[in-house]
N, C-alpha and C positions, 0 to 999 in steps of 0.2 A: 597531325594535330595532337598536342599533348593535353591530356585531361586536366593537368594542373594549371594550364593557362587560364588567365582571367577571361570572363565571358565576352569581353570586348573583341576577342579573336573571332567571334561569330558574326557573320554578316548581318548588319542592321542594328547591332547593339552598340549605342554610343556610350561614352564615359558617363554622361548624365543618367542615361537609362540603366546602366550597370550599377551605379550608386543606388538608384531607387530600388532595383531588384534585390540588392544586398541588404538594404535597410528594411524593406518590407517582407522579404521572403527568405533572407539568409542565403541567397544564391550569389556566390563570389566567383567560383571557378567553373570550368566546363563540366567537371565531375559532379559538382553540386547540381547543375542543371540536368545532367543525365539522370541523377537520382532524385529529381523533383517529380514525384509521381502523381498521376491524375487521381482525384478522389471519386469520380464517377465517369460514366460514358454515355453518350447519346447515340443511339442506334435506331435510325428510322428508315433504313433501307432493307435490312435483313429481317426475315421473319423466322420465328422459332416454333418448333413443335413443343408442346408442354413436356413430352417425354424426354426431350433433349436438354432441358434446362439444367444449369449447373448452379450449385450453391455458392454464388459470389454476389458482390454488391452492384452488379451492372444493371443497366436499364434495358428492357427487352420489349419487343413488339410481336404480338401474336394475333393470328386471325382465328376467330372462333365464335361460338354462340352462347348467349346467356340462356341457361335452361331453367333456372330457378332463382327467385329472389325472396329473401326473408329478413325481417327485422328482429334482431336479438336484443333483448333487454338485459342490461348489466346492472351492477350495484349502483354505479353512477352513470346515468344516461343510457345510450343504446348504440348499436352499430348495425349498418345495413350490409348484408353479405349476399353476393350473387355467385351462384355456381356457374363457372365458365368452362366450356370444354371445346376441344378441337377433335380431329379424327383420332388422336392417339392418347389423350389424357384429360384430366380434370384438375382445375385449381380454383382458388377463390379470389374475388374482387371485393374489397372492403372499403366502406365509407363510415367515417365517424361524425361528419357534419353534412348538412343539407340533404339528409336522407329522404325526406318527403318528395322534394323536387326530383331527385335522382330516380327514386322508385317509380314515380309517375312517367318519367321520360324514357326509361329503359324499354327496349322492344325485345321481348322474349323470342328466341329461335330465329332472329335475324342476324346475318353475318356482320360482325364488328371487327374493327382494327383496335386493339387495346395496346397502350404503351405506358410503361411506368417502371419504377424501381422494384426489383425483386426482393421479396422477403422469404426466408426459409426457416421454418420452425417445426420441430417434431416431425420431420420427414415430409412436410407439406409446403407447397409454394403458394404465395398469395401476392397480390399487388394492392397496396393501400392507395386510395384516391387516384385511380388510373385516368389517363387521358383516353377518351373513347370517341370513335366516330364510325358511322356506318361504312362498310366496305365500298359501297357505291360512291360515297362522297370522297373517300380517300383516293380512289383511282383517278380523280380529276386533278390531283395536286402533284407538284414536283417534290421529291424527297432528297434530303442531304445524306451524306455518308456517315458511318459510325465515327464519332469524334470523342477524343478525350477531353475532360473538363478538369482544369487545374485549380488549386486553391488560389484565391486572390484577396485583395483588400480594397477598401473604399478609395484609398489614395491612388492605387494602381489604375482602377477603373476610371477615376476622375482625370488622370493624366493620359488616358488613351492607351494604356498598356493592357490590351484586351487578351482574352483567352486565345483568340485566333493568332495574335502576334507570338505569344509564348509557344503555342503549338508549332508555329512556323520556325522559331528558333531551334526548338528541339529536333524538328525534322531536318533542318540544315546540319545540326551537330551530328545526328545519327548517320546521315549520308556521308559525312566526312570520316567518321571514326568506326563505322560498323565492322569493317573488315579487320580492324586492329584490336577489337575487344578481346581481351585474354580471359581464359577460363580461370575461375577463382576457387574452384573446388576440385578435389581429385576425382579421377575416373571411377574409383571404387565407390566413393560417396554418391556420385551421380547415378551409377548403376544400382546401388543398394536402395536408394530412395526414389528411383525412376524420375529423375529431374531432367528438365530440358536444359539446353546449353545456356550460358550467360548471355550470349549474343541474341539468341532466340527470345529469351525472357525479357531483355530490355526492349527489343523491337515490339513485342506483343503486350508489354505493359503500357507503352505509349500509343501504339497503333495496332490494337488487336485485330487479327484476321477474323476471329469468331469467338464465341463464348468459351469453347473448350480450351483454345489457345490462351485466352485471358486467365482462366482458372489455373492453368499450368504455369503461366508466367508469375501470377500472384504467389503460388505455392513455392516456386523456386526462389523468388526474391525474399519472401518471408523466412523461408528455411535458412537461407544464407545469412540474413541479418541476425537471426537468433543463434545460428551456429557460431558466429564469431564472438558474440557475447559469452556464450557457454564455453567456448574454447579459452577465452581469457580467464574466466572464473575457474574452470577445471584445471588450467595450468597453474594458476595461483595456488590452488589447493594442493596440487602435486608438489610444487616447490616448497610449500609450507610443511608438507609431510616429510619430504626427503632432504631438502637443502637447509632449511632454517632449524638450527638446533634449539631445543628448549631445555630449561632447567629440569632436572629429574627428581621427582618425588618418589624415592625408592620405598620408603617405609610408611606403613600405616602404624603410627606410634601411640605413645601414652596419651597425648592431648586428644587426638581423635577418639581413641577408645574410651577415655574417661567421659568425654562429652556424650558419646553414643550410649554408654551404660547409665550415666547418672543425670545428665542434664536434658537429654532429648525429651521434649514435652509430650510427644505422641509417637505412636508407631508410624514409621514411614509408609506411604502408599507404595504399591508395586511400581507405579510410574516413577516416583522419586528414587526408588532403589535402582531401577533400570538406568536412569539418567546419571546417578552417582557412579554406577559401574562404568558407564561410557567415559565419564570425566577421569576416573581413576586409571583407566586404560591409557587415556591420552597423556596424563601427566607423568606416567611411569615409562613412557615409550622412548624418551630422549628427543622426540620431535616437539615442535612448538604447537601448543593447543590454541585453536581459534574456533571456539564453539558458541553457537547461538542457542540460548535456552529459552524456549517459548513455553508459556503457561498462562492459563487464564488467571484473572484476579482471584487471589485466595487459594491458589493451587499448591503453594508451599515452595516457591522458587528460592526464597531467602534462606531457608534451612539447608537446601542443597548447596547453595553458594557458600554458606558458612562452613559446611562440612569440607568443601573443596579448599577453603582457606585454612582450615585446621590441618589438612594434609600438608600444606605449605609450611606451616609453623612446626609440625613434627619433623620436617626435613631441614630446619634451620633457615627458613625464608620468611619474609614479611608478606602481608597481603593488604589490598586496598579495595574499597568500594567507592565508585564514583557515581553520583546521582545528579540529575539536571537542576534540582531546586534545593534550597535550604530545608524546606519542609520535609522533602523526601529523604534528604541526607540525615536530618535529625531523627526521622522515623527509623531509618536503618540503624543509626547509632544506638537509639534506645532499645530496639529489638535485639541487636547483637549483644549489647551490654547485659541485658536481662537474661538472655539465653546462656551467657558464659559466667553468670553469677557463681561465685565460689571457686572459680578456676583461676589459675595464676597466669592469666592472659591480659596484657595491657591493650586497651582499646581507646582511641581518641577520635575527635572530630575536627576537621578543618574546613571552615566556610568563610565567605567574605566578611562576616560580622565578628569573627574571632579577633580579640584584641591583640595588640603587638606583643605584649609580654607573654601571653599564652602561646602565641604563634612561635616565638623563639624557643619556648620549652618543647613544643611539638617537633620543630626542626631538629633540635638537639637529640631528643629521644629517638627520632626516626633514623638519624645518621649513626648513632651508637648502637642501634639494634634493640634497644630496650622496649620500643613500641612495636607491638606485633601486628595490630590491625588499625589502619587509618581509614576513616570514613570521611568523605568530603564532596565538595562540588567542583566547579572549574578551578577553584583555588588549588587543587592538587597538581594542576598542570604548570604552576609557576616554577621558574628556574630555581628558586630558593629551596623548593621541596626536593630533598635528596634522600632516597632510601638507602639503607645499609645493604639490603639484599632482597629486592622485590621479586617474589616468586609467582604471584598471581594477581591480576587486576580484574575485578568484577565491574562491568559497566552496566548500569541500570537505565532502561528506556533510552538505549543508545542512539535512536534516531534524532534525539535532541542535541547531539554533539556532532560537530563537523569532523571530517576525516583528519584534517591537520591537527585539530585539538587532540583527538585520540592518539595520534602518532607520537605525541610528546611523552606518553607513558612508556613507549618503546625505548627511548633514549635515556631513561633513568637507570638503566642496567647494562652490564656487559652483554649478557644474554637476555633477549626479550622475555618479559614475563608472560606466563600463560594468560590468555584472554578468554574470559567468560562473559558473553554479552547476554543480558537478560531483557526480555520484553513481556509486558502483560498485554500488549496489543497483538493478538494473533495475526499471523501473516498468511494469506492464502498461498496454497502450494505453488502455483505458477509464479507468483511474485517472489516467494522465497527462493525458488530456483533461479530467478533472473537477477535478483539483487544480492542474495546471500549464497549464491552457488559456490563461493569459495570457502564457505564455512561448513563445519559439520553441524548438523541441526539436531537438537534434542527437544522433545516435547513432553511436558507433564500434562497428560490428558485425563487426569482423574482428580477429583476434589477429595480432601481429607474426609474420613468417615464422620457421620453425624451432621455434616453441613446440609442445610435444607435449601432448595432452590428458591431464589427470591421471586415472589409473585409480582409481575409487572402489569400495571393497569393504566389505560389511557383515559383521561377525563378532560372535559372542556371547562373553560373558565366559569361557566354557569353552574358547575357542580362544586364550586369552592366551599360552600357552607357544609356540604356533606363531607368534604375532605377535612375541614377543620374539626368536625365531630369525630372523625376517625382518628385524627391526631390526639384529641383529648383522651379517647379510649386507650390509645397506646401509651400515652404518658401516665395514665392512671394505673397501667400494668407495670410501671417503673421503667418504661423504655425511653429512648432518646430519638430525636428527629433532625434530619438535615433538610434545609430548603435552599436550593441552588438557583441563582439568577444568572442570565447571560450578560447583563450590562451593569456597569457601575454608575455611569452618568446617564440621565435621561436623554434620549436622542429624539430630536424633532421629526426625524425621517421615519422612525420605527415605532410602531404602536406596541411596545413591549414593557412589561412591568420592570422598572429598574430596581436595583438593590435597596436603596434608601426608602423608596416608596413602599416596597414590599416589607421592609423591616418595620415601618410604622404601622402598616395594616396588621401584621402579625402581632405587634406589641399591643394594639387595641384589642385584639381577639384573645390574646393570652397575657393577661395583666399580672403585674407583680402584686403582692409577694408570692402568690401561688406558683407562678411560672417565672423562670429565669431564661433569658435569651442571650446567646453569644452572637457576635457579628464579626465576620472575617472577609477582607478583600485585599487585592493586590496593592492598593495605595496606602495601606497601613504600615507603620514602622514595624520591622521584624519583631522587636520585643513586645509590642502591643498585640501583634498577631499571635505570637507564641503564648501570651497570657490568656487570650480568649480561647485558643485551642486547648490549653491545659485545663481551663475551667470546664470545658465540655468533656474532655477526657476523664476528669475526676468526677463527673456526674453532678457538678454544681449548677450547670445549666441544662435544661431539657431540650432546647431547640438551638440549632446552629444555623443562622442565616448567612449564606456565603456566596461568593462567586466561584468560578471553576478552580480557584486556588486550592480547593480541597480534592481536586480530581485524583491526585496521587498523594500518598504519604500520610493518610489519617487512618488509624486503626482503633476503632471504638466498638468492641464486640457488643456493647449494650445498645448501640444505635440500630434500630430495626426498620426505620422508615426513611426513604430518600424521596423527597418531592422535588421534581425538576420543573421550574417555571419556564414558560415559553419554550417547551421542549423541542418545538419545531426549529428553533434557532441552532440546535446542537447537531453535530455530526454523529454518525452511528458509533464510531469508536469512542467518542467522548461520552455519549450516553451510557455505553457499556462500562467504561471506566468508572463513571459516577455511580452506577448501580452497584459496582463492586465494593463501594464503601460500606454497604450494609450486607447482612447475611454472614457476618463473621462470628456470630455467637450461635448458641443452640436454639434460639427462638426463631419462629417464622418471621421473615422480613419481607418488606414491601417496597416497590418502586412505583411512584405515581407520576405519570407524565402529563403535565397540565399544558393545554394549548388553547389557542383561539379557534374559532370555527373556520377561519380562512387558512386552508392548508394546500400547498402545492402537491402535485402527484408524487414528487420525490419525498416530501416530508411524510406523506401518508405511508409510503413504502418503508421509510425508516421506523416510524412508530409501530407499524404492523409487525415488522421484523423483531423489534424489541419485546413486544407483547408475546409473540409466538415462540421465541427461543432465547435461551441463556447461553447457548453454545457460541463461544467467542469466535470459533473458526467459521461457523455458518454466517455469523454477523459480518465477519471480515470479507467473506465472498460477496455478500450483498453490497457492502461498502465499496468494494473494488469495482463492481459493475456500475454503481451509481457515480462514482467520482473519478475512476481511472487511477492508474498507478502513480502518476506524478503527484497528485494531490494527497494520496495516502502516505507516500514515503517522504514527501518534502523534497525540495530541490537538491539538497545535499546528497540524498540517497538515490534520487531517480535520474541523475545525470546519465548513468549507464543505460537508462531506458529511453533515451532520446531517439525513439524509433521512427524510421521514415515510412515503413509500410506494414510491419507486423504489429500485432496487438496482443499483449500477454493475456488479456481476458478472453478474447474470441479465438485466439490461435493457440490455445493450450496444448492441443494434440501435436501441432507442428513444433512447439517448444520442446516437448518431451522427445520427439524424434531428433531434433537438432542437438539436444543435450546428450542423448545416447550416442549420436555420431561423434561428437566432440570427445566424450570419454573414451569411446572405442578407438578413436584415432590416437589419443595420447597413450593408451595402454599398448598399442602396437608400435608407436614411434614417439616416445616421450619428448625428444628434442626436435622433432619435425625435420629429421636429417635425410629421410629417404627422398630420392629423386622425384617420385610421383607426388610428394607433398611440398615441393619447392614453391609452387604458386600460393599455397596456403601460408607457408612460412613468410613469404614476402609481404602479404597483406597483414598477417598477424604482427609482424615487426612494425609496420606503419601504424597500426592501431595502438600497439604497446607504447610506441614513441610519443604518440599524441595524448596518451591517457595520464601523463604526469608522473610524479614520483611516488605516488601512494600505492604502488602495485602490490605490496605485501600486507597492507593494513585493511582489515575487513571494513 
């Protein structure tokens, strides 16, 4: 049996059924079916001692006695906790619903059979809402064997394609191919990380003999999945460093030094100096730089990027900054032009709204080399845009660009320009290793001196009048205020204040001529939007009512209050980005999160996180746990994380081991030429072949 054969080769799977399995589960080949893993296990024959339990997601059955029952009051509601022990250990049984009935029905010190999904937290085991019956009742029943439970869909269930059938197909397949399963890791890696064989892992992930075998099978398969991702990323990085030549910035010249001594508006932080040193080392090495620059909102990434671009200019090269929106591109253009005032450096901007005549002028200046820095949006990627000698491309908030788009910058030069990717969305460590493992990563983890932390407060709609009073007090001090809404049009399905309704209520409360209000949203014409933005920037209006169009690209140091309406509608990273619009001046700034009383548990976690911390990396970790990697990175970025068994959030320690193994392997055998690595090379080539042409573009 060849694993690349379609699943119709398996007894019992008709063409019609195969089509259904492909549509609903993405199972096309025998290999797909072999790697279609159970998400839980039912085990009602085997009994476990508490002392022998393993930290995995299986369901277990234990005989023991309830020795103590207590009701614990929490901030919201309560939970019933029973102390459950057998001859060797103690654990907890927990109920969040129906506590009174359960408490009354539990018999203390009577032998029970307890069955349920295992939870492991802080070194302790518990089972929430277990199935329980007295041992005497249990002994009178017939019990089934330990069984895998596979993911399914409503359509599969309705057409009779049950868990039992899928289990049977996998059993048939395993019986046919089990002896031909080849090892996919080297003996050295298997020994170093105490892994069971591939054959044993596949058998015990589908039909585990016991808890220990299941834990070992999970670890082996998770390790392998993460190992091959890390191997791809580490090899890309190795090729980038050794094979792909980069333009060389030999000199730190007059332009860089003039800016540093005359135009730099403040002393660089130690973090900025460290990152600049890393960039200088990269661009002088002769290898191609591919660096991710992470830094919280307001940490000073733009200054570092500008200094890197000035290095390019000193060495006879041009530079570009690409931003995802016109607003952000304009912001960069204004900031860079302001910083370079008085210097003989030509800067221009190219966006979708630039007129044809101006466009031609930019194209000409770019080709003859008289234009040094071009700021722009996707318009930079057009075929007509030809640089004379592009040395470095800075890509801001790069997760908003597709890989194919970014690759267009590469072909604008004989040698690829150095790439500096900037993001103000902090990326958790495990995710950075998984998605950006082929890049060098720099972090600006320190704010410029004199910046005060923004105070964040959560208020309910009923507190609106006191919020209005606070706004008046701040305006009386000469400050400005943002009010951000999640929707432009009123939705009949959602009970949220929309922008126009909000604008009217704010206008009633803050009447002209004493108060002036700007309004900005995505449906406005660019010139109208820009006019309103500039009125606010110049201080002609005290209040800016807007949608999330101002999430990035607005820098008004005098704005000290950010009010986010229906804050429960926003994700954590969006809330953090919006908060970053204030706190840019020397005054104390505030972020007020306004919500209704109806909040989901997840919304409460988001709001609590925002109030408790302004550390972008802590916020990103919480966001990752709440939403998972796919939602955070977007589909373009998370394709590499289409994982079948591993989880970058829960399996962080396995990920680090897999990364270390991949790096160690390439240090010892960069081309995977050694005989003992032939199996790894074969699989690596197959993955590499299927991953498309973007192998060298971050």
